[in-house]
C-alpha positions in Angstrom: 0.0 0.0 0.0 1.6 3.2 -1.1 0.4 6.1 1.1 -3.1 6.4 -0.3 -5.8 3.8 0.5 -7.7 2.3 -2.3 -11.4 3.2 -2.7 -12.5 0.0 -4.4 -14.9 -2.4 -2.6 -15.7 -0.3 0.5 -15.6 -2.2 3.7 -15.9 -1.0 7.3 -14.4 2.4 7.8 -14.5 3.1 4.1 -11.6 0.7 3.5 -11.5 -2.0 0.9 -11.2 -5.6 2.1 -7.6 -5.7 0.8 -6.7 -2.5 2.7 -8.4 -3.8 5.8 -6.3 -7.0 5.7 -3.1 -5.1 5.0 -3.6 -2.7 7.8 -4.5 -5.5 10.2 -1.3 -7.4 9.5 1.1 -4.5 9.2 3.7 -4.1 12.0 3.1 -0.7 13.5 3.3 0.7 17.0 0.2 2.3 18.5 0.0 6.1 18.3 1.0 7.8 21.6 -2.6 8.9 22.2 -3.7 5.2 22.0 -0.7 3.8 23.8 -1.6 5.9 26.9 -5.0 4.2 26.9 -3.9 0.6 26.4 -4.6 -2.0 29.1 -3.7 -5.7 29.4 -6.4 -8.1 28.4 -6.4 -11.9 28.3 -4.1 -14.3 26.4 -1.2 -11.8 25.9 -3.5 -9.4 24.1 -4.2 -5.8 25.0 -7.2 -3.5 24.7 -7.6 0.2 23.9 -10.1 2.3 25.8 -9.9 5.8 24.3 -13.0 8.1 23.8 -12.5 7.8 20.1 -11.3 4.2 19.8 -12.4 1.2 21.9 -10.8 -2.0 20.6 -10.7 -5.2 22.7 -8.0 -7.8 22.0 -5.4 -6.0 19.9 -1.9 -7.0 19.2 0.3 -4.0 20.3 2.8 -4.8 17.5 0.2 -4.6 14.8 -1.8 -1.4 15.4 -1.9 0.1 11.9 -5.7 -0.5 11.5 -6.5 1.0 15.0 -4.2 3.9 14.2 -5.9 4.5 10.9 -9.4 4.3 12.3 -8.5 6.5 15.2 -7.1 9.2 13.0 -10.2 9.1 10.7 -12.5 9.4 13.8 -10.4 12.2 15.2 -10.7 14.1 11.9 -14.5 13.6 12.1 -14.6 15.0 15.6 -12.5 18.0 14.7 -14.6 18.7 11.6 -17.9 18.4 13.5 -16.6 20.8 16.2 -15.4 23.3 13.6 -18.8 23.2 11.9 -20.8 23.4 15.1 -22.3 19.9 14.3 -22.8 19.0 17.9 -24.8 15.9 17.2 -22.0 14.6 15.0 -19.4 15.7 17.6 -21.1 13.6 20.3 -21.7 10.5 18.1 -18.2 10.3 16.7 -17.2 9.4 20.2 -17.4 5.7 21.3 -20.6 4.8 23.1 -19.3 4.8 26.6 -17.8 8.2 26.2 -20.6 10.1 24.6 -22.0 11.6 27.8 -18.6 13.1 28.6 -18.4 14.5 25.1 -21.8 16.1 25.5 -20.8 17.6 28.8 -17.7 19.2 27.1 -19.9 21.0 24.6 -23.0 21.7 26.6 -22.2 25.3 27.3 -21.8 26.0 23.6 -25.3 24.8 22.8 -28.1 27.3 22.2 -30.8 27.6 24.9 -33.7 25.3 24.2 -37.1 26.9 24.6 -38.6 24.4 27.1 -42.1 25.8 26.7 -42.0 24.9 23.0 -40.3 21.6 23.7 -42.8 20.3 26.3 -45.8 19.9 24.0 -43.6 18.1 21.6 -42.4 15.8 24.3 -46.0 15.2 25.4 -46.9 14.2 21.9 -44.0 11.8 21.7 -45.0 10.3 25.1 -48.6 9.9 23.9 -47.5 8.2 20.7 -45.3 5.8 22.7 -48.2 5.0 25.0 -50.5 4.3 22.0 -48.0 1.8 20.6 -47.9 -0.3 23.8 
């Protein structure tokens, strides 16, 4: 693989199956941001628990795939933040870290008119009750 990833046959993360395999097998150390969040798992494997990358059972000598996915996710977070896409900002984070991501941006959000929101919430609650 020469610098640029191929766009043929998109697979998870926008990678082709060929690129996915190559990244999975490439010898590469984890990025410092990921290394700081690595913890020992079972069977000589490790796990990464970072707000933008949660990966159980990784090989610390072969982290090219995790590095690539982390960098793509980080770009997505930075782009969402720059554009004020707060929904995107929160959901680029891994599931267990989304509340903390929301707390970081909560003060930047515009005030929600609760009087306008309450009737909408009541309608949603009524619809949910009708479906039961």
